Structures are given as structure tokens and as C-alpha cells.
C-alpha angles and dihedrals in degrees: 000000000000133000111269125216091222096090137350110273095013120136129208126218143153140226125199115240124169091350098308135091116249112205120220137182123215124194093205115139138177090257117052115228120245112285094006094125090057095055136063115245114260121233116199123209117191130216139245114322091356139112139199092274096042097049104022104026091114097030100049098063094043093052090044089063090072106027142006111282130197125183133179137203115226113240128207109252119236132291094053115230094032129111131293128220136189087241091060091052090045090055090052093054093046093047093054092048092049092046099045103028106028112183093004126123110223144196104243116206119191128182124201108319084004088061090054090050092045090052090054092048091049092049094050102032106039091154092071102032108069094161131023133198118191114192118192091338134150142206104211129013111244135200095270091054092045090053092052090047092050093051089047091052094049091052089046093051091047092050088233119184086217093069095089092046089049091052092050091049089055097040102050126063120250095247090051093051094042091058095054138069125229089253091056091049095050094097089052092051090051091050092059095064110141128238138179096262090048088054090057091049091051088054089053089051090055094059105036114144115155095146090119092055104041096076089058092064109117098176123114097257140200116193116200119198124191114229097214098034114144097171096053106011114214092253085079092056090048090052090053090048091053093048102048113079098214100038137129126189138219137162137222122208096241146101121253091283092072091146087067102029100044109010096145092051091047090052090051094052095046093044094051092047093051091048090060113000095183095047087113119043124246109278094028125140104221114214114251111269119241116211 
């Protein structure tokens, strides 16, 4: 393992899954943080085209101030250039948990496609997922999402320079975009550059249907919908909330890119849930947090 730049005291390692190395980051240190022994460790699962640093670079160190945090970067299964399945991504998450936190129950946090994967892991591996947080996730891809994916794929195949701008338009909420100039958004456009592994993840997004698995989730669950989400409208989060027996629901005033728009608020919500997962009863609508 080597020291990672992600957070002070974090270590980086890897586990081999399906012939490839899956990198992970672990906030463990020689001196446990205050309250850590009273909380389950958090495992973070990023979304489409992302990574620990891209989606959790701000969130990881803040959460690590109150509990142990582990995050992983999805890796393209061998052979390169093949297909990608939810089961392969599920295997990567499980392998990291079993390697880094053997015998421990965790709070699994998934964002976007990561929320879909986290839901699958929770449904099939209830012995290791005590608590579950699903951020901007969904259960079954609908026509609106398929249409967005189709436009994305056409722009990708054409090599259009408008692809990054289209992704930013879809990812960020209307109020966030309206308050910024094109110059201010330039770093965001650059961050949405496509790659081959991202293409495979977009294909997974197009065909998601875990509606048969979600009712099997036994974890104490918090579902977080994003008020201005155009990629995964909040109706999808509400559908997850209604399908998971021990779930509660809250919203954040953000677009889909909540990890960039409202990271501090997201940290607050996740941290408070992990402190006392059953603070709100199953079926509760938790008031929107104010940072």
C-alpha cells in the first residue's frame, strides 16, 4: 500500500477481481477518530465515468473525520473492450469489502450508477451491508433516460465537441447552471471527457432493471433524491424508497451532480444517518437538511 493524496492518513491498495486490479482507498490511521468505534465504516461507490477522487474527493476526507471510510474505483474487467455487467461491478465492491473490512458490517453509499450497484450488493449480501445510502439512484431505466442515453451515444459516435456540454447540461441542476457563465463552467466541461470504460458504463445504464431485487434489501436504508435532477429524476428515488422495506427518504436541492453542487450538504446527511441510522422510522420523509 502507498499513501494516497485523497486524505491525510489514507492508504491505497488493490484487490484482483475478474483478472484486473481494483484500486481502493482506506482512511484508516493509527489513531481512531472520535466516535469511530460507535459507527459502522462507510464504503463509497462512485457513479458513471467517475472515480473516488472525481466524485468523492471533497466528501471522503470530511466523512473520514467521524468514521472509517473506504472507497473504490471501478476497473474494466478483462478482456479489455468486452462488455460490462452489474454483476461484475457488484463483485468488485464485495471483493474490496471482504479484503479491507473482513467480518465487518458496513454502511454502503452509492451515487448514481454506484447506487444501482450498491442496491444489488445490499440485496444479495445482507450479511455485510447493515446500512445503505442510495444517492440519485434508480431501479429501472425508463424512456426519458433511454432518450438521453441515445442522444449521448449519437454525439459520442460522431465525435461531437458538444458532448461535454451536453453532459454538463444534463448533470447540473437548472439553478446551478443559470448562476454561472460558460467560462466558469469550462472545468466541468473538461471533466466530462468520454473514454472507453465510460462507454461500457453508459451501456449498463441503458439496461438497468433491478426491480426484482430491490424488495429483498434488508438494510436500514436512506434514499436521497435530487430536486433538480434531469439524469435520474427524483421519481426514481421515490420508487426506491417505496420498494425497500426499511427505508426513509430525503431530498437535496441539487441537480444530478450533487457531489459537485452540494457536497457539504451531502456529507451532513450521510454523516448524520451513519451516526444513528434508525433515528427516523422506516417510511419517514426526513426534512431537507440545511447546511
